[in-house]
Backbone as a ProteinNet text record, in pm:
[ID]
protein_1_A
[PRIMARY]
XXXXXXXXXXXXXXXXXXXXXXXXXXXXXXXXXXXXXXXXXXXXXXXXXXXXXXXXXXXXXXXXXXXXXXXXXXXXXXXXXXXXXXXXXXXXXXXXXXXXXXXXXXXXXXXXXXXXXXXXXXXXXXXXXXXXXXXXXXXXXXXXXXXXXXXXXXXXXXXXXXXXXXXXXXXXXXXXXXXXXXXXXXXXXXXXXXXXXXXXXXXXXXXXXXXXXXXXXXXXXXXXXXXXXXXXXXXXXXXXXXXXXXXXXXXXXXXXXXXXXXXXXXXXXXXXXXXXXXXXXXXXXXXXXXXXXXXXXXXXXXXXXXXXXXXXXXX
[TERTIARY]
1620.5	1738.7	1740.2	1826.2	1899.7	1888.3	1838.6	1794.1	1890.4	1969.7	1995.7	1922.2	1884.8	1781.3	1834.8	1836.4	1863.2	1780.1	1757	1680.5	1808.7	1816.2	1924.2	1865.9	1843.5	1789.7	1902.6	1846.4	1920.9	2045	1994.2	2056.2	2116.4	2028.4	2071.5	2050.6	2143.4	2086.3	2090.9	1940.6	1928.2	1944.7	2005.8	2041.6	2001.9	1976.4	1916.9	1915.7	1899	1890.8	1716.1	1699.1	1541.2	1554.7	1522	1548.9	1429.4	1467.7	1372.7	1235.6	1141.6	1026.1	970.9	1012.5	950.7	989	914.2	958.4	1003.1	1020.9	1067.6	1220.1	1266.8	1374.6	1447.1	1541.2	1583.8	1768.3	1814.7	1961.6	1965.1	1857.7	1835.8	1968.3	2030.9	2094.4	2091.1	2154.1	2180.5	2256.1	2284.7	2440.1	2417.1	2497.5	2458.9	2564.8	2508.7	2579.7	2725.9	2706.2	2841.6	2935.9	2932.1	3031.7	3098	3033.6	3096.4	3111.5	3221.2	3203.3	3147.5	3059.8	3005.1	2883	2813.5	2729.9	2760.4	2882.9	2941.3	3019.8	3072.8	3151.6	3078	2908.7	2822.3	2765.1	2737.8	2707.8	2842.4	2923.1	3092.1	3091.3	3114.8	3101.2	2952.4	2832.5	2739.4	2773.2	2789.2	2827	2919.2	3026.5	3150.7	3091.3	3000.2	2957.4	2887.5	2800.7	2717.5	2760.2	2920.3	3028.1	2980.6	2963.7	2974.1	2882.1	2736.7	2634.5	2635.5	2606.6	2565	2432.7	2470.7	2320.2	2259.8	2126.8	2127.9	2080.4	2046.7	2008.6	2018.2	2039.3	2042.2	1959.5	1879.8	1795.5	1775.5	1819.2	1843.6	1728.6	1700.7	1604.6	1673.5	1666.6	1752.5	1676.4	1664.2	1582.8	1635.1	1578.4	1611.4	1567.3	1592.1	1542.1	1609.8	1573.4	1601.4	1604.5	1669.1	1689.3	1743.1	1727.9	1778.2	1888.9	1795	1881.1	1995.9	2006.3	2099.3	2024.3	2050.6	2002	2068.5	2031.4	2129.2	2053	2113.7	2043.6	2009.4	1969.2	1876.8	1934	1948.7	2061.5	2215.7	2235.3	2383	2436.5	2580.1	2621.4	2688.5	2600.3	2593.2	2531.7	2558.6	2443.7	2514.5	2395.7	2409.6	2363.6	2423.3	2334	2349.9	2290	2287.6	2385.3	2460.9	2582.7	2703.3	2687.2	2808.1	2717.3	2596.8	2525.1	2552.1	2582.8	2644.4	2731	2861.5	3000.6	2995.4	2933.6	2983.1	2929	2804.5	2756.9	2780.4	2834.1	2819.2	2707.8	2631.6	2447.9	2485.7	2374.8	2395.1	2314.2	2180.5	2104.7	2090.2	2107.2	2093.4	2001.8	1910.5	1775.1	1814.4	1790.8	1757	1668	1558.8	1462.6	1445.1	1328.2	1307.1	1251.4	1269.4	1229.8	1123.9	1003.8	912.7	803.2	880.3	845.6	883.3	994.1	949.6	885.1	835.7	714.3	598	591.8	441.2	417.1	532.4	566.5	507.1	540.6	544.7	407.6	313	185.6	95.7	100.8	31.9	103.4	219.7	257.5	332.1	258.7	323.5	200.1	212.6	76.9	39.5	-58.4	-95.2	-235.2	-212.3	-351.3	-405.6	-569.3	-589.1	-684.6	-582.3	-604.4	-755.2	-775	-843.8	-967.2	-1114.2	-1184.5	-1210.8	-1186.2	-1249.9	-1319	-1434.6	-1591.4	-1645.1	-1510.8	-1486.4	-1440	-1506.3	-1501.1	-1357.3	-1238.9	-1088.9	-1165.7	-1078.7	-1076.1	-913.5	-883.6	-721.9	-698.8	-854.1	-803.4	-782.4	-848.4	-835.3	-692.6	-657.4	-542.4	-516.4	-357.3	-327.9	-233.6	-186.8	-33	-0.4	133.8	216.9	306.4	326.3	417.1	463.9	596.8	727.4	752.4	750.1	807.7	878.4	1017.7	1142.1	1208.7	1357.9	1448.6	1415.2	1346.3	1247.6	1142.4	1057.9	950.1	924.8	819.1	789.4	688.7	593.1	462.2	481.6	455.8	423.2	274.3	229	120.2	99.6	11.5	24.2	-85.1	-68.1	-178.3	-142.7	-286.7	-318.2	-353.4	-348.6	-387.4	-278.1	-314.2	-233.1	-181.5	-65.5	-30.1	55.7	82.2	226.8	139.1	59.8	27.3	34.3	78.1	93.2	252.4	190.6	285.5	251.9	434.3	446.4	520.6	465.9	511.3	621.7	722.9	790.6	786.5	796.6	748.4	916.2	928.2	981.4	918	763.8	712.1	707.9	827.5	879.4	923.1	950.4	1001.7	972.7	784.4	664.9	726.6	630.5	589.2	516.8	600.7	486.8	352.3	237.3	127.1	141.2	39	30.6	-110.9	-192.8	-329.5	-341	-273.9	-320.4	-149.7	-197.9	-43.4	56.5	59.3	171.3	195.2	143	203.8	314.3	211.7	279.4	405.9	425.9	533.1	671.8	612.4	659.2	782.8	653.8	733.7	817.2	805.1	933.8	1058.8	1039.1	1145	1247.8	1167.3	1225.6	1312	1204.5	1273.7	1366.5	1383.5	1489.1	1625.3	1598.1	1679.4	1741.9	1644.5	1700.1	1686.8	1614.4	1572.9	1461.2	1408.3	1253.7	1207.3	1101.6	1056.8	944.9	959.2	946.4	872.1	827.3	726.2	867.2	942.3	1042.4	1123.3	1136.9	1200.6	1144.2	981.8	906.7	812.3	853.2	793.5	872.6	972.5	1091.5	1125.9	1223.6	1296	1379.7	1431	1500.6	1398.7	1245.8	1183	1110.8	1058.4	994.7	1069.4	1251	1307.6	1281.5	1327.3	1299.7	1158.8	1063.1	916.2	947.2	1007.9	1018.5	1111.8	1203.8	1273.5	1173	1145	1044.3	938.9	899.5	787	844.3	978.4	1009.3	1127	1219	1333.1	1412.2	1464.8	1600.4	1573.3	1386.4	1405.9	1375.3	1412.1	1376	1476.4	1443.5	1491.3	1598.4	1707.4	1847.2	1810.8	1740.5	1712.9	1567.5	1527	1408.3	1391.5	1461.8	1427.2	1425.5	1461	1436.8	1279.6	1304.5	1138.4	1036.9	1028.4	947.1	956.9	1001.5	1075.4	963.3	978.7	903.7	781.3	718.5	573.3	514.6	587.3	524.1	565.2	632	647.5	539.4	551.1	418.5	309.4	418	367	307.1	327.6	227.6	386.1	329.6	409.3	426.4	531.5	477.4	424.9	395.1	286.6	364.2	485.3	583.2	583.9	588.3	591.7	431.2	344.6	227.9	193.1	230	213.4	295.3	399.3	495.7	441.7	344.7	325.2	181.1	148.4	0.4	26.2	89.8	153.4	215.3	307.6	353.3	212.9	149	23.1	-74.7	-78.8	-168	-87.1	35	98.9	79.2	108.9	106.9	-29.8	-159.8	-287.8	-330.1	-254.4	-324.5	-245.8	-96.6	-18.9	-110.2	-125.8	-195.2	-342.9	-376	-523.9	-439	-361.2	-357.6	-310.4	-277	-209	-303.6	-417.6	-530.6	-605.7	-606.1	-687	-642.1	-499.1	-407.5	-434.2	-403.8	-404.1	-520.1	-632.5	-760.5	-693.7	-666.5	-615.1	-712.1	-834.4	-972.2	-919.6	-765.3	-731.5	-697	-653.9	-594.1	-493.3	-405.5	-320	-220.8	-140.3	-22.1	79.6	92.3	183.4	340.7	425.5	545.8	660.4	739.2	849.6	851.6	1002.2	985.9	949.6	942.8	895.9	702.9	680.5	524	470.1	557.5	550.4	539.9	634.6	633.1	501.2	476.3	408.8	220.9	193.6	93	-29.1	77.9	-62.6	-138.7	-44.8	-100.1	-157.6	-215.8	-307.8	-390.6	-494.3	-621	-655.3	-562.3	-543.5	-501.2	-404.4	-334.7	-424.8	-543	-627.3	-582.2	-504	-458.5	-558	-643.4	-762.9	-854.2	-861.6	-955.1	-866.1	-711.7	-678.2	-665.2	-669.6	-658	-790.2	-938.4	-1085.9	-1107	-1024.1	-1061.3	-1025.9	-1096.7	-1132.9	-1234.4	-1260.3	-1393.3	-1509.7	-1590.3	-1709.6	-1640.7	-1495.8	-1507.9	-1455.1	-1489.3	-1478.1	-1534.1	-1674.7	-1719.7	-1655.8	-1628	-1553.4	-1425	-1367.2	-1251.7	-1270.4	-1377.2	-1451.7	-1415.9	-1418.2	-1377.3	-1262.3	-1169.7	-1029.5	-1004.4	-919.4	-858.5	-738.7	-674	-527.2	-457.9	-391.2	-339.1	-165.1	-166.3	11.7	77.5	119.4	267.6	338.3	363.2	422.6	507.3	542.2	675.9	786.1	884.4	981.7	1103.4	1049.6	1137.9	1106.9	979.7	885.5	956.1	1011.7	1094.6	1177.6	1213.9	1290.6	1197.8	1109.7	1001.1	944.7	933.2	928.7	998.4	1151.2	1253.9	1251	1207.6	1208.2	1098	988.2	847.3	885	976.2	994.9	1047.3	1156.2	1259.9	1164.4	1094.6	1010.2	901.3	870.8	748.6	878.2	999.9	1085.9	1124.8	1086.3	1116.4	983	890.6	771.1	771.8
3203.1	3127.6	3021.7	2975.8	2811.5	2743.3	2586.3	2541.5	2345.3	2305.1	2201.9	2095.6	1993.1	1876.4	1717.6	1667.7	1475.7	1419.5	1299	1211	1070.3	1011.3	940.9	805.8	722.4	576.1	492	350	242	215.7	223.5	155.7	269.6	407.4	542.5	650.7	782.8	873.9	968.6	1042.2	1139.3	1275.1	1368	1490.4	1633.9	1697	1828.8	1951.3	2060	2185.5	2242.7	2353.9	2406.7	2550.5	2628.9	2744.7	2822.3	2959.5	3037.8	3069.3	3040.5	3050.2	2919.2	2794.6	2671.5	2556.8	2425.1	2349.8	2228.5	2279.5	2165.6	2158.1	2053.2	1983.9	2004.7	2042.6	2050.8	1981.3	1944.2	1894.3	1807.4	1724.6	1575.2	1485.5	1449.6	1275	1212.6	1085.3	983.9	896.2	894.9	821.3	688.9	591.4	470.9	475	449	468.5	371.8	258.4	192.3	239.6	381.6	420.6	538.8	527.6	664	628.1	668.5	614.9	709.5	865.1	907.4	990.9	1062.2	1161	1282.5	1289.9	1456.8	1408.9	1289.6	1269.7	1287.6	1240.3	1225.4	1375	1433.7	1603.6	1709.9	1660.2	1680.6	1703.9	1622.3	1574.5	1600.3	1648.1	1637.4	1808.8	1896.6	2024	2071.4	2002.9	1950.6	2003.1	1904.4	1859.1	1994.3	2059.9	2171.2	2331.2	2302.9	2432.1	2507.3	2447	2463.2	2595.4	2602.1	2688.9	2766.8	2884.4	2932.3	2887.9	2796	2773.3	2819.6	2866	2947.3	2850.4	2741.2	2590.5	2492.7	2421	2245.1	2163.9	2082.5	1970.5	1831.6	1771.1	1590.5	1499.1	1428.3	1325.9	1173.4	1136	1021.7	899.7	789.2	661.8	622.4	688.3	651.4	747.7	711.4	792.1	922	1063.5	1181.4	1230.7	1206.6	1259.9	1372.1	1476.9	1581.7	1636.2	1635.7	1696.4	1599.8	1459.4	1398.7	1308.8	1276.8	1151.6	1028.9	920.7	799.3	674.2	648.4	582.9	426	373.8	220.2	121.2	100.8	-1.5	78.3	183.4	215.2	279.9	302.1	322.8	496.5	551.3	699.1	770.4	894.5	961.1	1122.3	1250.1	1354.4	1440	1599	1652.1	1812.2	1901.7	2013.9	2100.4	2106.8	2177.8	2083.2	1995.1	1907.3	1924.1	1939.6	1938.9	2101.1	2206.9	2296.5	2284.1	2249.2	2211.7	2175.2	2064.5	2009.2	2057.3	2170	2195.8	2352.8	2402	2587.9	2631.8	2571.1	2632.7	2697.5	2825	2874.3	2837.1	2754.4	2657.9	2534.6	2436.1	2283.8	2218	2106.7	2055.4	1918.8	1826.6	1680.6	1610.9	1558	1494.8	1368.4	1312.2	1187.9	1140.3	1040.4	1062.8	1044	981.7	970.2	1118.5	1230.6	1315.6	1430.9	1373.5	1433.1	1372.1	1284.7	1265.4	1333.2	1307.1	1373.7	1514.8	1573.6	1740.7	1736	1632.3	1647.3	1596.6	1568.3	1491.2	1595.1	1718.5	1842.9	1848.6	1810.7	1853.8	1770.5	1616.8	1540.4	1458.4	1391.1	1310.8	1198.6	1145.2	1042	994.2	826.1	737.6	707.6	698	598.6	479.6	381.7	254.2	170	244.2	189.4	313.6	316.7	372.2	479.5	464.9	591.6	660.4	588.8	687.8	739	740.1	842.3	983.1	1114.6	1221.5	1248.9	1317.3	1318.4	1434.8	1399.9	1496.1	1522.5	1607.2	1646.2	1719.5	1758.3	1842.9	1758.4	1607.5	1510.5	1423.8	1372.1	1332.3	1193.3	1219.6	1185	1065.9	958.1	840.9	820.9	827.8	794	698.4	585.8	436.1	441.6	420	403.2	244.7	195.1	76.3	41.1	-2	8.9	-72.1	1.3	-95.3	-97.4	-17.7	-29.7	-58.3	-24.4	3.2	65.5	179.3	271.4	325.5	428.7	498.5	618.3	725.3	838.7	916.8	948.3	1046.3	1145	1226.1	1393.1	1455.6	1543.5	1608.8	1775.4	1807.1	1948.9	1954.9	1903.3	1904.3	2007.5	2056.4	2151.8	2285.8	2343.8	2473.8	2457.7	2578.7	2602	2532.2	2483.7	2389.4	2254.7	2177.5	2033	2033.2	1899.5	1841.4	1713.8	1601.5	1501.6	1449.7	1353.7	1275.7	1112.2	1144.3	1025.9	907.2	791	687.7	568.3	458.3	350.8	235.8	239.9	109.5	-11.2	16.8	-93.8	-226.3	-182.9	-274.3	-309.2	-308.4	-375.4	-524.2	-570.7	-740.4	-763	-849.9	-919.1	-954.4	-954.2	-1005.6	-1152.4	-1240.7	-1363.9	-1401.6	-1470.9	-1461.4	-1655.5	-1678.5	-1838.3	-1897.5	-2036.6	-2095.4	-2078.7	-2006	-1979.6	-1829.2	-1758	-1652.7	-1654.7	-1787.8	-1825.6	-1889.7	-2007.8	-2013.2	-1952.2	-1821.1	-1739.7	-1679.9	-1615.6	-1571.4	-1623.7	-1796.6	-1841.8	-1836.3	-1866.2	-1879.6	-1729.3	-1639.5	-1486.7	-1482.2	-1529.9	-1538.3	-1618.8	-1715.4	-1825.4	-1768.6	-1693.6	-1614.8	-1478.4	-1389	-1295.7	-1259.4	-1339.7	-1328.1	-1257.9	-1211.9	-1138.6	-1120.6	-1139.5	-1130.4	-975.6	-892.9	-743	-766.8	-661.5	-615.9	-581.6	-519	-479.2	-584	-691.1	-829.4	-907.4	-843.4	-926	-809.8	-669.6	-612	-433.4	-500.5	-455.3	-510.9	-431.6	-500.8	-654.2	-686.4	-776	-844.1	-815.1	-893.8	-959.8	-891.2	-970.7	-1085.6	-1100.7	-1217.7	-1290	-1284.1	-1362.7	-1434.7	-1352.1	-1433.1	-1529.7	-1520.9	-1578.1	-1682.4	-1686.3	-1775.3	-1886.6	-1837.1	-1909.9	-1988.9	-1973.4	-2009.9	-2116.3	-2088.9	-2105.6	-2214.7	-2187.4	-2262.1	-2222.7	-2338.9	-2367.2	-2302.5	-2280.4	-2267.7	-2105	-2045.7	-1870.5	-1805.7	-1730.4	-1589	-1576.1	-1483.1	-1448	-1320.6	-1198.9	-1067.2	-1057.7	-911	-852.2	-808.1	-769.4	-750.2	-859.2	-998.1	-1100.9	-1151.9	-1108.2	-1184.8	-1127.8	-949.1	-871	-913	-944	-938.6	-1044.6	-1170.2	-1316.1	-1290.8	-1194.8	-1202.7	-1137.7	-1022.9	-958.2	-1052.8	-1159.6	-1216.1	-1267.2	-1256.7	-1294.7	-1393.7	-1516.8	-1651.3	-1637.3	-1576	-1598.2	-1618.3	-1614.1	-1607.6	-1747.1	-1841.5	-1960.6	-1947.7	-2106.1	-2070.1	-2009.8	-2043.2	-2019.3	-1866	-1786.3	-1659.4	-1598.7	-1656.7	-1618.3	-1626.6	-1733.4	-1779.1	-1691.7	-1629.8	-1544.3	-1401.7	-1353.5	-1235.2	-1182.8	-1349.9	-1300.5	-1289	-1392	-1346.7	-1240	-1211	-1051	-914	-978.7	-859.8	-857	-974.4	-998.6	-937.1	-957	-913.3	-743.6	-690.5	-558.5	-533.9	-583.9	-538.6	-528.7	-639.1	-672.7	-519.7	-501.1	-382.5	-242.7	-227.1	-141	-101.8	-246.4	-209.5	-169.9	-259.3	-207.1	-38	-1.1	104.9	209.1	166.4	284.9	294.3	171.9	174.7	273.9	296.6	352	481.8	504.7	670.1	728.3	645.3	717.3	829.7	780	848.9	874.2	922	950.7	1061.8	1119.8	1200.8	1103	971.3	908.4	814.4	695.9	629.4	633.3	687.4	699.8	606.2	516.3	438.9	476.9	516.3	555.5	440.5	488	411.2	325.5	274.2	173.9	50.8	34.9	-137.7	-157.8	-7.1	-13.1	-0.5	88.3	128.8	-39.6	-115.1	-212.8	-338.3	-321.1	-458	-401	-267	-219.2	-284.6	-333.8	-421.9	-537.5	-585.7	-714.3	-714.5	-603.5	-572.2	-643.2	-640.4	-692.3	-837.8	-858.1	-1016.3	-1112.1	-1013.9	-1101	-1132.5	-1025.9	-1048.7	-889.4	-818.2	-727.4	-636	-580.8	-480.4	-610.4	-726.7	-763.5	-828.1	-834.6	-810.4	-696.3	-581	-469.4	-471.2	-506	-508.6	-551.4	-681.8	-803.6	-782	-700.8	-661.4	-697.6	-805	-841.7	-727.6	-706	-621	-461.3	-476.7	-311.4	-314.4	-465.1	-429.3	-341.8	-324.1	-178.8	-69.7	-64.1	85.4	113.2	3.4	-10.1	32	60.6	135	282.5	347.8	465.7	517.8	454.8	476.2	447.6	592.3	578.8	522.1	448.6	402.4	491.9	558	626.2	538.8	548.8	558.3	678	697.4	785.4	784.1	845.8	836	920.2	1013.9	1090.5	1009.9	987.2	897.5	1016.7	1134.5	1206.7	1301.6	1244.4	1358.8	1360.7	1304	1301.9	1455.7	1445.7	1595.8	1697.5	1682.7	1796.5	1798.3	1749.9	1748.7	1829.7	1778.6	1846.1	2029.1	2022	2175.7	2232.1	2181.4	2215.6	2250.8	2166.9	2174.8	2346.7	2341	2434.6	2569.5	2566.4	2720.3	2743.8	2615.2	2637.1	2687.9	2639.2	2716.9	2866.5	2898.5	3049.7	3117.4	3079.5	3128.8	3210.7
331.3	306.7	317.2	286.7	235.5	364.1	357.1	455	387.7	482.6	419	516.7	406.8	496.8	462.7	593.6	557.6	645.8	540	591.6	645.1	742.8	751.4	790.5	685.6	745	779.4	768.9	831.8	731.5	598.1	502.9	395.3	375.7	269.3	323.8	299.3	350.3	215.9	239.1	147.8	175.7	108.5	151.4	65.6	98.3	-41	45.9	-72.1	-27	-45.7	53.3	39.3	63.8	-83.6	-56.8	-8.1	29.3	127.4	61.6	155.9	145.8	66.7	82.4	41.5	122.6	92.8	119.3	73.2	-63.7	-200.4	-212.3	-179.1	-199.2	-320.1	-352.9	-482.9	-418.3	-562.3	-562.1	-475.5	-499.1	-388.5	-437.5	-335.4	-354.8	-240.5	-292.9	-194.3	-190	-71.9	-31.1	30.3	-10.8	110.1	215.3	326.8	448	464	391.5	407.8	356.9	321.1	197.5	293.7	382.2	477.3	658.6	743.2	825.7	938.8	862.6	995.3	924.8	958	919.4	862.4	986.5	939	804.8	772.3	634.8	515.9	508.5	411.7	430.2	499.7	481.5	441.7	449.8	416.3	270.5	209	110.8	-20.1	29.7	-35.3	-22.4	82.7	62.2	-39.8	-32.7	-125.1	-245.3	-303.5	-423.1	-478.4	-377.2	-410.8	-386.3	-387.1	-378	-223	-142.2	-21.9	36.3	-13.5	-3.6	148	152.9	286.9	360	454.5	534.2	658.9	647.6	738.4	846.9	826.9	943.8	872.8	921.6	855.9	1011.3	922.6	993.2	943.5	1035.8	1008.4	1080.1	978.7	1057.9	1052.7	1179.8	1201.4	1243.9	1158.2	1226.8	1344	1456.8	1585.4	1697.6	1805.5	1896.6	1937.1	1969	1985.3	2133.9	2197.5	2340.1	2374.6	2482.6	2489.9	2379.8	2207	2130.8	2048.3	2100.8	2065.8	1998.9	1870.9	1792.9	1772.3	1762.3	1778.2	1692.6	1575.7	1523	1562.6	1534	1578.3	1508.3	1377.6	1301.5	1255.5	1311.2	1258.7	1389.9	1386.8	1467.4	1486.7	1477.1	1438.5	1546.8	1542.8	1654.6	1618.1	1627.8	1576.1	1669.8	1715.7	1782.2	1746.1	1749.4	1667.2	1694.4	1788.1	1793.9	1690.2	1672.9	1596.8	1451.9	1424.5	1300.2	1242.8	1326.2	1284.7	1242.1	1316.7	1277.6	1172.2	1136.9	1025.3	851.4	906.6	771.4	777.1	923.5	879	879.7	916.9	926.3	1107.1	1090.1	1220	1298.2	1299.4	1382.8	1336.2	1382.2	1425.2	1479.2	1395.5	1477.3	1446.9	1464.8	1490.7	1538.7	1455.9	1531.1	1446.6	1499.7	1463	1326.8	1250.1	1129.8	1086.8	1229.3	1173.3	1233.4	1315.4	1330.3	1201	1178.4	991.1	927.7	891.3	817.2	836.7	983.3	1045	975.5	994.7	966	837.6	748.9	612.1	548.5	627.9	571.6	507.8	535.1	431.5	349.5	306.5	129.3	52.3	88.8	-8.4	-52.2	-169.5	-224.8	-142.6	-159.7	-87.1	-144.8	-141.6	-208.7	-87.3	-122.4	-3.1	-42.1	73	46.8	122.2	196.9	250.2	332.6	335.4	384.1	273.7	169.6	44.2	18.4	106.6	125	246.3	334	451.1	445	468.6	426.8	541.1	487.2	547	684.3	762.3	867.7	959.5	881.5	879.9	994.1	1071.3	1238.7	1296.6	1299.7	1410.8	1396	1476.2	1512	1420.3	1316.8	1237.1	1291.7	1219.7	1267.7	1164.1	1117	992.2	1079.3	984	1005.8	888	958.8	859.8	851.5	758.9	704.6	574.1	614.7	506	630	642.4	683.3	846.7	888.2	1014	1008.9	1150.2	1178.9	1312.7	1297.4	1337.8	1349	1418.9	1447.4	1478.6	1447.9	1541.2	1506.5	1625.5	1611.8	1565.2	1531.4	1462.4	1535.5	1587.4	1674.5	1645.1	1637.4	1617.9	1498.9	1381.7	1255.6	1216.7	1057.4	1000.8	1060.9	1024.5	1069	1211.4	1237.2	1310.8	1448.3	1470.1	1627.7	1621	1496.9	1475.7	1552.8	1653.4	1724.1	1666.2	1651.8	1631.4	1773.3	1788.1	1885.4	1852.6	1877.8	1819.2	1947.5	1901.4	1947.1	1910.4	1963.3	1944.1	1932.7	1878.4	1915.2	1796.9	1738	1643.2	1702.3	1849.5	1945.9	2062.7	2033.9	2128	2101.6	2141.7	2103.6	2012.6	1902.9	1780.2	1824.5	1731.9	1810.9	1753.3	1838.7	1835.4	1829.6	1722	1731.4	1692.7	1605.3	1552.4	1539	1502.2	1508.7	1398.3	1273.5	1206.4	1244.3	1322.2	1418.9	1511.9	1619.4	1725.3	1651.2	1555.2	1535.9	1495.8	1428.2	1382.1	1531.4	1597.8	1753	1778.5	1827.5	1897.1	1774.8	1632.9	1555.5	1588.3	1627.7	1614.1	1750.5	1848.3	2006.1	2018.7	1892.2	1932.7	1862	1728.1	1665.3	1778.7	1800.3	1844.9	1995.4	2091.2	2208.7	2286.8	2168.2	2186	2023.7	2061.9	1907.5	1914.3	1841.2	1783.9	1679.9	1658.4	1560	1462.3	1471.8	1396.4	1330.5	1365.1	1338.6	1227.3	1214.8	1164	1028.9	1094.2	963.5	954.6	866	791.9	700.7	628.5	500.1	545.2	654	713	765.6	809.9	882	820.3	667.3	552.9	493.9	507.3	487.3	573.9	696.6	848.4	823.5	792.8	783.5	613.7	531.1	406.4	464.1	486	537.5	635.7	733.3	822.4	770.4	635.5	543.7	444	369.1	275.7	287.9	393.5	418.1	324.6	302.4	181.5	39.6	19	-102.7	-110.7	-11.7	40.9	-80.7	-104	-168	-143.5	-228.9	-116.2	-95.9	-116.6	-108.5	-93.3	-30.5	-34.4	-175.4	-255	-369.3	-487.8	-463.4	-484.7	-506.4	-400.7	-330.9	-409.1	-371	-426.9	-587.3	-669.5	-787.9	-829.1	-768.3	-748.4	-736.1	-612	-617.4	-729.7	-817.6	-937.9	-1075.8	-1083.6	-1188	-1285.1	-1377.6	-1494.5	-1512.8	-1445.9	-1443.4	-1329	-1207.1	-1070.6	-967.8	-866.6	-738.3	-689.3	-654.3	-596.2	-470.6	-429.2	-341.3	-195.7	-183.2	-9.5	-52.3	-176.7	-153.6	-113.9	-177	-184.4	3.3	52.9	209.8	315.3	266.1	322.6	304.9	223	179.5	298.6	203.6	356.8	491.5	548.3	718.6	690.2	638.3	675	663.5	569.9	585.8	671.7	703.3	822.3	929	965	1095.1	1041.7	968.9	944.7	996	930.5	955.1	1120	1174.8	1328.4	1418	1346.3	1419.5	1430.2	1316.6	1211.9	1342.6	1319.4	1398.8	1550	1606	1758.5	1756.2	1703	1680.3	1666.1	1566.2	1553.9	1696.4	1751.1	1889.9	2033.6	1992.6	2136.8	2049.9	1933.3	1945.2	1905.5	1813.6	1740	1648.2	1514.4	1420.2	1347.9	1376.7	1318.4	1147.1	1161.9	1041.5	957.2	965.3	886	933.9	867.8	896.5	780.8	764.6	676.1	679.7	584.5	528.2	482.5	492.4	407.3	418.4	308.6	314.4	209.7	135.6	2.7	19.8	147.6	171.4	167.4	249.3	220.8	81.4	12.4	-143.8	-186.4	-167.7	-253.2	-229.3	-87.3	-79.8	-71.6	-72.8	-116.1	-159.4	-295.2	-408.5	-362.1	-231.3	-175.8	-56.2	-0.4	126.7	66.8	-5.5	-19.7	-29.3	-142.5	-140.9	-40.4	51.3	154.4	312.5	302.6	419.2	533	470	568.2	623.2	535.4	585.1	673.2	650.7	734.3	881.3	894.9	986.7	1114.3	994.3	1085.8	1158.6	1093.1	1170.6	1284.3	1281.5	1339.5	1477.1	1553.1	1681.6	1743.9	1740.5	1808.4	1827.4	1928.2	1932.5	1906.1	1856.2	1824.7	1663.2	1603.7	1454.2	1377.1	1394	1341.5	1349.7	1471.6	1481.1	1421.6	1359.9	1325.2	1131.8	1110.1	987	987.4	1096.3	1078.1	1063.8	1031.7	1014.6	853.1	816.9	684	671.6	579.5	548	396.6	431.5	295.1	257.5	144.8	122.8	91.5	147.9	87.9	-22.9	-116.3	-241.1	-278.3	-203.6	-216.3	-117.8	-234.9	-161.7	-85.8	-72.3	-64.1	90.9	116	229	380.7	393.9	519.9	497.2	420.4	369.2	333.8	310.8	382.1	430.6	565.8	670.9	745.7	729	778	726.1	630.1	600.7	677.2	675.9	762.8	920.1	962.3	1079.5	1107.7	1062.4	1069.4	1064.4	906.4	957.4	1022.3	1087.1	1211.5	1354.9	1355.7	1451.8	1457.6	1281.5	1297.8	1259.8	1273.2	1293.9	1358.5
[MASK]
+++++++++++++++++++++++++++++++++++++++++++++++++++++++++++++++++++++++++++++++++++++++++++++++++++++++++++++++++++++++++++++++++++++++++++++++++++++++++++++++++++++++++++++++++++++++++++++++++++++++++++++++++++++++++++++++++++++++++++++++++++++++++++++++++++++++++++++++++++++++++++++++++++++++++++++++++++++++++++

C-alpha cells in the first residue's frame, strides 16, 4: 500500500509517499507554511504534483499537542484530525500524531552520531528520550525498546519554567518574563529563543537572524566575543534542561537530539560547557555519566516515524 506522510513544523511542512513494505520516504517535498492557508491545501497541492496517487493511509506529525485525535499547532493557527485528513487526501485511514511521537517511532531506522558517553554500551531495550530543538522545543520518552511494543509518550515540556542557576541565567529569565509574561524553556531553546538570548547578550550589535548568527559562529576569522557568550549561555541552558529531563525519565537507552537547530549548534557543545552543565547535579553528578547523548542526522526522520507508526497500526 502507499502511505502519505507529513511532518508539519512551525515553519515548514515536509510531505512524502512511502511504498508498501518500507519506511523509506520518496518524492519528498518541502513547503513553507506561510505560502498556504491550511494543512489541507498543502496536502492537496502535493498530491496534485504527484498525480493524485491512491493512498491507503495518511499520517501527519504536528508540532503541537494532540488530544482525542485532533492535532493543534503550537506556533501556527492550523489543526487536523483523522477524518479531515482522509477527506483532504482520499486516504482510507488517517492518523494525527505529535511530531516528537513520530521521531520516537523513527529511532530504529535513522542514522545517529554519539556526542557524549561513547564508551557506554548501547541499551536500546531501555527507555530512550527524543528531544526536538528547532522552531520550538519538546521531548518525549520512548518506552518498550524497538518493535511492536514501542510506546512514545508525548509531552509539552518546552513550556515548563526556564532553569535559573546563576546571575546570567537569572538576568535572561527576568528579560524573557518581561517580554512574554513567563520565561519558558522554549523562549530560550528554539530558533527564536537563540535570537532572544543573543539580543539579551549583544544588544544593538546582535545579528538579524538565526542563520546570520550561525554563520558568524563559523566564520574563518573566529566568532566575536558576544557571539561566543551567546552560544555558551544557550548551550549551558540546553545542558541543564537535558540533565533535568534525564533524571525525570531515566533514558538509559540514550537521549536523541533532533532538529535543524540541534545539528547547527552541536559543534559548540564541548567548548560551551554543555556536557558539564548536563552533569552538574550535585551528589548525582556521577550518576549522569550513565546517559548517552546522540544526534539524529536525518532531516526526514519524522516522515520515517509516521510510516513506522502506520505499519504498527496495521500489524
